[in-house]
C-alpha positions in Angstrom: -66.3 60.2 -73.1 -69.1 57.5 -73.6 -66.4 55.5 -76.0 -64.1 55.6 -73.5 -66.3 54.7 -70.6 -67.9 52.0 -72.8 -64.2 50.6 -73.1 -63.3 50.8 -69.5 -66.3 48.9 -68.9 -65.5 46.1 -71.1 -61.8 46.3 -69.7 -63.5 45.8 -66.5 -65.5 42.8 -67.1 -62.6 40.9 -68.9 -60.4 41.7 -66.0 -62.6 40.6 -63.3 -63.2 37.3 -65.8 -59.5 37.2 -65.5 -59.1 37.4 -61.7 -61.8 34.7 -61.3 -60.4 32.3 -63.2 -57.4 33.1 -61.7 -58.6 32.5 -58.3 -60.0 29.2 -59.6 -56.9 27.8 -60.6 -55.2 29.2 -57.5 -57.9 27.3 -55.2 -57.3 24.2 -57.0 -53.7 24.3 -57.2 -54.1 25.1 -53.4 -56.3 21.8 -53.1 -53.6 19.7 -54.8 -50.6 21.1 -52.9 -52.7 20.6 -49.9 -53.2 17.2 -50.3 -49.7 16.5 -51.5 -48.6 18.3 -48.5 -51.0 15.8 -46.2 -49.7 12.7 -48.5 -46.2 13.7 -47.7 -46.9 14.4 -43.9 -48.5 10.6 -43.6 -45.9 9.0 -45.6 -43.1 10.7 -43.7 -44.3 10.4 -39.9 -42.3 7.2 -39.8 -39.1 8.4 -41.5 -39.1 11.3 -39.0 -39.7 9.1 -35.9 -37.0 6.7 -37.2 -34.3 9.7 -37.7 -35.0 10.9 -34.6 -34.0 8.0 -32.5 -30.8 7.8 -34.5 -30.2 11.3 -35.0 -30.2 12.6 -31.2 -26.7 10.9 -30.7 -25.4 13.0 -33.6 -27.1 16.0 -32.2 -25.8 16.0 -28.9 -22.4 15.2 -30.4 -22.5 18.2 -32.3 -23.9 20.6 -29.7 -21.0 19.1 -27.1 -18.4 19.8 -30.2 -20.0 23.1 -30.8 -19.5 23.6 -26.7 -16.0 22.7 -26.7 -15.1 24.5 -29.9 -16.4 28.1 -28.5 -14.1 27.1 -25.4 -11.2 25.7 -27.0 -11.3 28.9 -29.8 -8.0 30.4 -30.6 -7.4 33.6 -28.7 -7.5 35.8 -32.2 -11.0 34.6 -33.1 -12.4 35.8 -29.2 -10.5 39.0 -29.8 -8.2 38.6 -27.2 -4.6 39.6 -27.8 -2.4 37.4 -30.3 0.5 35.4 -28.7 3.7 35.6 -30.4 4.6 32.4 -32.4 8.0 31.9 -30.9 6.3 31.1 -27.7 7.3 27.9 -26.0 4.9 24.7 -26.8 2.9 22.9 -24.5 2.5 19.5 -25.0 -1.0 17.8 -24.9 -0.2 15.4 -22.5 2.8 14.9 -20.4 5.7 12.5 -21.3 5.7 9.2 -20.6 7.1 8.2 -17.2 8.1 5.0 -15.6 5.2 3.1 -14.2 5.3 2.5 -10.3 4.1 -1.0 -9.7 3.5 -0.4 -6.1 0.7 2.3 -7.0 -1.1 0.1 -9.6 -4.9 0.6 -9.2 -5.3 -3.4 -9.6 -5.5 -4.7 -6.0 -3.2 -6.8 -4.7 -4.6 -10.4 -4.9 -6.0 -11.8 -1.5 -4.7 -15.7 -2.7 -1.0 -14.9 -3.2 1.1 -17.5 -4.5 4.0 -16.5 -2.1 4.5 -17.9 0.8 4.2 -15.6 4.0 7.7 -17.0 5.2 10.6 -14.5 4.8 13.2 -17.3 5.1 15.0 -17.7 1.5 15.2 -21.3 2.0 11.1 -21.3 2.0 11.1 -19.0 -1.0 12.8 -21.4 -2.9 11.0 -24.3 -1.7 7.8 -22.4 -2.4 9.2 -21.8 -6.0 9.6 -25.2 -6.6 6.2 -26.2 -5.4 4.9 -24.0 -7.8 6.7 -25.4 -11.0 5.4 -28.8 -9.5 1.8 -27.7 -9.3 1.9 -25.6 -12.5 1.3 -22.3 -10.5 3.1 -19.3 -11.7 4.7 -16.5 -9.0 4.8 -13.6 -11.5 2.5 -11.7 -13.8 4.0 -12.4 -17.0 3.1 -16.2 -17.3 0.4 -18.0 -19.2 -3.1 -17.1 -17.8 -3.7 -21.0 -17.9 -0.8 -21.4 -15.1 -2.5 -19.2 -12.7 -4.3 -20.1 -9.6 -6.7 -17.3 -10.2 -7.9 -17.8 -13.3 -8.7 -22.0 -12.8 -11.6 -23.5 -13.1 -12.9 -25.2 -10.2 -12.2 -28.5 -11.7 -8.3 -27.8 -12.0 -8.3 -26.4 -8.8 -9.6 -29.7 -7.4 -6.8 -31.4 -8.9 -4.4 -29.5 -7.4 -5.5 -30.0 -4.3 -5.3 -33.8 -4.9 -2.0 -33.4 -5.9 -0.8 -31.2 -3.2 -2.0 -34.0 -0.8 -0.3 -36.8 -2.1 3.1 -34.6 -2.0 2.2 -33.8 1.8 2.1 -37.3 2.4 5.4 -38.2 0.6 7.1 -35.6 2.9 8.9 -36.1 6.0 7.6 -34.6 9.2 8.8 -31.0 10.5 10.3 -30.2 7.2 10.5 -26.7 5.1 8.9 -28.5 2.1 6.0 -30.1 4.0 5.3 -26.6 5.7 5.1 -24.9 2.2 2.7 -27.4 1.0 0.6 -27.2 3.6 0.0 -23.3 3.2 -0.2 -23.8 -0.9 -3.0 -26.4 0.4 -4.9 -23.8 2.3 -4.5 -21.5 -0.6 -6.0 -24.0 -2.8 -8.9 -24.9 -0.9 -9.8 -21.4 -0.2 -9.4 -20.7 -3.7 -11.8 -23.7 -4.3 -14.5 -22.2 -1.9 -14.3 -18.7 -3.3 -15.4 -20.7 -6.7 -18.3 -22.5 -5.3 -19.4 -19.7 -3.4 -19.2 -17.5 -6.8 -20.9 -20.2 -8.8 -24.0 -20.3 -6.4 -24.0 -16.8 -6.2 -23.9 -16.3 -10.3 -26.8 -19.3 -10.3 -29.0 -16.3 -8.9 -28.6 -14.0 -11.5 -25.8 -12.2 -9.8 -22.3 -11.1 -11.7 -19.4 -11.4 -9.8 -16.7 -9.1 -10.7 -13.9 -7.6 -8.8 -15.5 -9.1 -5.6 -18.8 -7.1 -6.1 -21.7 -8.8 -6.3 -23.7 -7.2 -8.9 -27.3 -7.2 -9.4 -29.4 -6.2 -12.3 -31.4 -2.9 -11.2 -34.9 -2.2 -11.9 -35.9 1.0 -13.7 -36.9 3.6 -10.8 -40.7 4.4 -10.7 -40.1 7.8 -10.2 -37.4 10.6 -11.5 -36.9 12.0 -8.2 -33.0 10.9 -7.8 -30.5 10.5 -10.4 -28.2 7.8 -10.4 -24.4 8.0 -12.0 -22.1 4.8 -13.2 -19.4 4.8 -10.7 -17.2 3.6 -13.7 -17.7 6.2 -16.4 -19.5 9.2 -14.2 -22.7 9.3 -16.7 -26.4 9.5 -15.8 -27.8 6.0 -15.6 -31.5 6.4 -17.5 -33.1 3.2 -15.9 -35.4 2.7 -19.1 -32.6 2.9 -21.7 -30.0 1.3 -20.1 -29.2 -1.7 -18.6 -27.9 -1.6 -15.2 -25.9 -3.4 -12.4 -25.9 -2.4 -8.6 -23.6 -4.2 -5.8 -25.6 -5.7 -2.9 -22.5 -5.3 -0.6 -21.0 -1.8 -1.4 -23.6 0.3 -3.7 -21.6 0.2 -6.3 -23.4 1.0 -9.3 -22.5 0.9 -13.4 -24.1 0.3 -16.6 -23.8 -3.2 -18.4 -21.5 -1.8 -20.9 -19.2 -1.1 -18.3 -19.1 -4.1 -16.3 -15.4 -5.3 -18.1 -14.1 -2.2 -17.0 -14.3 -1.9 -13.4 -11.1 -1.5 -11.5 -12.4 -0.6 -8.1 -12.6 -3.5 -5.7 -15.5 -3.9 -3.6 -15.1 -1.7 -0.4 -16.9 -4.5 1.5 -14.1 -7.1 1.2 -11.7 -4.4 1.9 -13.7 -3.2 5.0 -13.4 -6.7 6.3 -9.8 -7.9 5.8 -8.6 -4.5 7.1 -11.4 -3.1 9.8 -8.7 -0.1 10.3 -9.1 3.5 9.6 -6.1 5.8 8.0 -5.4 7.8 11.4 -3.0 10.4 9.9 -4.7 13.7 8.4 -4.7 13.6 4.6 -1.6 11.4 4.2 -0.5 13.2 0.9 2.6 12.4 -1.2 2.0 14.2 -4.3 1.2 13.3 -7.9 4.8 12.3 -8.7 4.5 9.4 -6.0 1.2 8.7 -8.6 3.3 8.8 -11.8 0.6 12.0 -12.7 -2.1 9.4 -13.3 -5.4 8.6 -11.2 -4.7 6.2 -8.4 -7.8 4.3 -9.4 -8.3 4.5 -12.8 -4.6 5.3 -14.1 -6.0 8.1 -16.4 -3.1 10.7 -17.3 -3.7 13.9 -14.7 -2.6 17.6 -16.1 -3.0 20.8 -15.2 -3.4 22.6 -18.2 -6.0 23.3 -20.1 -4.4 22.1 -23.7 -5.6 23.8 -27.1 -4.4 22.5 -30.5 -4.2 25.5 -32.8 -3.3 25.7 -36.2 -1.2 28.5 -37.8 0.8 29.0 -41.0 0.2 25.2 -41.5 1.7 24.1 -38.3 -0.2 22.5 -35.2 0.8 23.7 -32.0 -0.3 22.5 -28.5 -0.5 25.6 -26.0 -2.4 26.6 -22.7 -5.3 28.4 -23.4 -5.8 32.2 -21.8 -9.0 31.4 -20.2 -7.5 28.7 -18.0 -9.5 25.2 -17.4 -12.9 24.3 -18.0 -15.0 21.1 -16.5 -15.3 19.8 -20.2 -12.3 18.1 -20.5 -11.7 15.0 -22.2 -8.4 13.4 -22.0 -8.8 11.2 -24.9 -9.0 13.9 -27.5 -5.5 15.6 -28.6 -7.6 19.1 -29.0 -8.5 18.9 -25.1 -6.1 17.1 -22.8 -7.3 18.7 -19.4 -8.2 16.5 -16.6 -8.8 18.4 -13.2 -6.7 16.5 -10.3 -8.8 16.3 -7.1 -7.5 15.1 -4.1 -9.2 12.5 -1.5 -9.0 14.4 2.3 -9.1 10.6 3.7 -6.4 8.5 1.7 -4.4 11.8 0.5 -4.4 10.4 -3.2 -5.3 12.4 -6.4 -8.3 11.0 -8.6 -9.6 12.0 -12.0 -13.0 13.7 -11.9 -14.5 10.2 -12.7 -13.3 8.7 -9.8 -13.6 11.7 -7.1 -17.2 13.5 -7.6 -16.3 15.9 -4.6 -18.4 13.8 -2.3 -18.1 15.1 1.3 -17.9 13.2 4.8 -16.3 13.4 8.0 -12.8 12.0 8.2 -12.2 9.9 11.2 -8.4 11.1 11.6 -9.5 14.8 11.9 -12.2 13.9 14.4 -9.6 11.8 16.8 -6.7 14.4 16.9 -9.0 17.5 16.4 -12.6 16.8 17.0 -13.3 18.2 13.9 -16.3 17.3 12.4 -16.5 19.4 9.2 -17.1 17.1 6.0 -14.5 17.3 3.5 -14.2 16.1 0.1 -13.2 12.4 -1.1 -13.3 9.7 -3.9 -15.8 7.3 -4.5 -13.7 4.6 -3.2 -13.3 6.1 -0.2 -16.9 7.2 0.5 -18.0 3.9 -0.2 -15.5 2.6 2.6 -16.3 4.6 5.3 -20.3 4.5 4.3 -20.0 0.8 5.1 -17.3 1.2 8.5 -19.3 4.0 9.7 -21.0 2.1 12.6 -18.3 -0.4 13.4 -16.8 0.0 16.7 -12.9 0.3 15.8 -11.8 3.2 17.7 -10.2 2.8 20.8 -10.2 6.5 22.1 -8.3 6.1 25.2 -5.2 4.6 23.2 -5.4 6.9 20.2 -6.0 10.1 22.0 -6.7 10.1 26.0 -6.6 13.8 26.5 -9.8 13.8 24.3 -11.6 12.8 27.3 -10.4 16.0 28.8 -11.2 18.4 26.1 -14.6 17.2 25.5 -16.9 17.0 28.7 -19.4 15.1 26.7 -17.1 12.1 26.4 -16.1 11.6 29.5 -19.9 11.7 30.9 -20.6 8.9 28.1 -17.6 6.8 29.1 -19.1 6.8 32.8 -22.7 6.2 31.7 -21.3 3.2 29.4 -19.3 1.8 32.2 -22.7 1.8 34.3 -24.2 0.0 31.6 -21.8 -2.8 31.8 -22.1 -3.2 35.7 -26.3 -3.2 35.2 -25.9 -5.7 32.6 -24.2 -8.2 35.3 -27.7 -7.6 37.2 -30.2 -8.3 34.4 -28.0 -11.2 32.7 -29.2 -13.0 35.9 -32.7 -11.6 36.5 -35.4 -14.0 34.9 -37.7 -10.8 34.5 -35.3 -8.7 32.9 -34.5 -11.7 30.5 -38.3 -12.6 30.0 -39.1 -8.7 29.2 -35.6 -8.8 27.1 -34.6 -5.4 28.5 -30.9 -5.5 27.2 -32.7 -5.2 23.5 -32.6 -1.9 24.0 -29.4 -1.4 23.2 -29.5 -3.4 20.1 -28.8 -0.6 17.7 -25.4 -0.1 19.4 -24.6 -3.8 20.1 -21.1 -2.8 21.0 -22.3 -1.1 24.3 -23.0 -4.2 25.9 -19.7 -5.6 25.2 -17.2 -3.1 26.0 -17.1 0.9 27.3 -14.0 1.7 25.2 -14.9 1.2 21.6 -16.3 3.8 19.4 -17.4 3.8 16.0 -17.4 7.2 13.8 -21.3 7.2 14.2 -20.9 7.2 18.0 -18.7 10.4 18.0 -21.0 12.2 15.3 -23.8 11.5 18.0 -21.7 12.5 20.9 -21.0 16.1 19.1 -24.6 16.2 18.3 -26.0 15.1 21.8 -28.0 12.2 20.4 -25.8 9.8 21.9 -26.1 11.4 25.4 -30.0 11.3 25.2 -29.9 7.5 23.9 -27.8 6.6 27.1 -29.9 8.6 29.5 -32.9 6.9 28.3 -31.6 3.3 28.9 -29.7 4.5 32.1 -32.9 5.4 33.6 -35.1 2.2 32.2 -32.3 -0.2 33.6 -31.9 1.6 36.7 -35.5 1.7 37.8 -35.8 -2.2 37.4 -33.1 -3.1 39.4 -33.1 -0.5 42.1 -37.3 -0.4 42.1 -39.1 -2.8 39.9 -37.3 -5.9 40.6 -36.9 -7.5 44.2 -34.5 -9.7 43.2 -32.3 -7.5 41.8 -33.0 -5.2 44.9 -31.6 -7.9 47.2 -28.1 -8.0 45.2 -27.3 -4.5 46.6 -25.2 -3.3 49.5 -25.4 -1.8 52.5 -22.5 0.8 53.8 -20.4 -0.9 56.8 -19.0 2.2 57.9 -22.3 4.2 58.7 -24.9 1.4 59.0 -27.5 3.3 57.1 -30.1 1.2 55.6 -30.0 2.9 52.3 -29.4 0.4 49.5 -26.2 0.7 47.1 -25.2 -0.2 44.0 -22.1 0.0 42.2 -23.3 2.3 39.4 -24.9 4.9 42.0 -23.4 8.2 42.1 -21.0 9.2 45.5 -20.3 5.4 46.2 -16.7 3.9 45.9 -16.1 0.0 45.1 -13.3 -1.8 47.1 -10.8 -3.4 44.4 -10.4 -6.0 46.9 -13.6 -7.4 47.7 -16.0 -5.4 45.6 -17.5 -4.2 48.5 -19.4 -0.6 47.8 -19.6 2.1 50.4 -20.1 5.9 50.6 -17.7 8.1 49.2 -17.4 10.2 52.3 -17.6 7.4 54.8 -14.5 5.5 52.7 -12.5 8.7 53.0 -13.1 9.5 56.7 -12.0 6.1 57.4 -8.6 6.9 55.7 -10.0 4.6 52.5 -9.5 1.3 54.0 -12.2 -1.0 53.6 -13.6 -2.4 56.4 -14.2 -6.1 55.2 -11.3 -6.4 53.7 -9.7 -5.4 57.1 -11.7 -8.0 58.9 -10.5 -10.5 56.1 -7.0 -10.0 56.5 -7.6 -10.6 60.6 -9.5 -13.5 60.3 -7.0 -16.7 61.3 -9.1 -19.0 58.9 -8.7 -17.0 55.9 -5.0 -16.3 56.7 -4.7 -20.2 57.2 -6.1 -20.9 53.7 -3.9 -17.9 52.3 -0.4 -20.0 53.5 -2.1 -23.1 52.0 -2.5 -21.7 48.7 0.8 -20.1 49.0 
């Protein structure tokens, strides 16, 4: 036992020394490793930062591709019943169709080289003048020959040539008339180029009539902005972006050259009218199954490219459609058609964001103020024309006043305001206090009682307009009937009942004679068989009869 015990003690001592030496070696190794790790971290931070910025795009690309592969996976990999290989194939894109040039998204030029005359002789003469001036009439000529791409110096030269040709022509000839028309076009183009040069000198980019100004990065992240061209988000700190000062069109700096939408303000100024047909849809066939703006192909199927037995087949996916369709990739050629309720045309998701607004045609015909989806192009146009008085309701839908009682009240109050305007326009006190400035927000109320804007009709429905008009009506009436002695002296006294009450044309229960504009009580006027005593006196007055005979 003693010998065994001594051996065990000696072994324990050796084992303990080995453990201590092993721990020491491990500590030194760990220390060396930690130093290496720290050195690696210190030297690798720059590479990590550099790789992060360059790898974000690749990571996002791989994630997006993975999501698409998940959605576009063949049915057999998802546990769905396998389709028969003999099924009909579905092409990734529709077959090419003849292009309808009348539906091209590029807007017609405002300065067309064609004469407005329809006479064939004038057309022939206009073509000859274009040849003499070096202008073109079609879209297949050299760009240097077109009036729309000429420089200001070239246009000035053409103007001088055209003026000399006019002086050489005889008066009252077709050629002279065509030359004058061409001279007007050239001078308008020259003026436009001068305005563009002035705007460009201020740092504003002019493209498709847009006046695009560089946009400053937003100070907060409260609102997100998206590009109207590619429909992708605009990161203010990273991306250079522009915004149109006329129609609020926004886009990336890289998307400037690809803009195909004409500025909505130019269209609103040239053709200040609404589409008054309720959703005038013509169908996708009239658009050649392409987007009405960017001409992107529109398809209704979600196409998947599947490879089986070494052959590629495009088939419609059983799971239906998806919002991740990319029309520029063969494995996913789906593009959702979205109809604009205002124009009735179809757009792709990049040009139609399902923005909702009130449709003017539905308001006029149905008194319907429900917001419906419209395209970006229509939204910008309606937003600009919303406060413009373009709707003559009595001509468009006279029965609407019988259907909506508020409209009848608004019409009566607007007619009263026009009568009060005649009193206030000749009153010095009213002019000094600028009482008519109370209608500054709705300037057309001072000019006419028949024209309405879309905003006016929305305010009639909500009751805002009626309250606004009542406030202004009471203010004007108080000045004329109580505060101003000059306006009181322009009132009337009923000649039938001879009551000392002062009457005004905008009072209730009165009648204004259409012959002499005398104001009478309605009950008195009807009791006299609707005859005006002043007009009766004038008809029996010898001096008035003699004056009428001399005039006749």
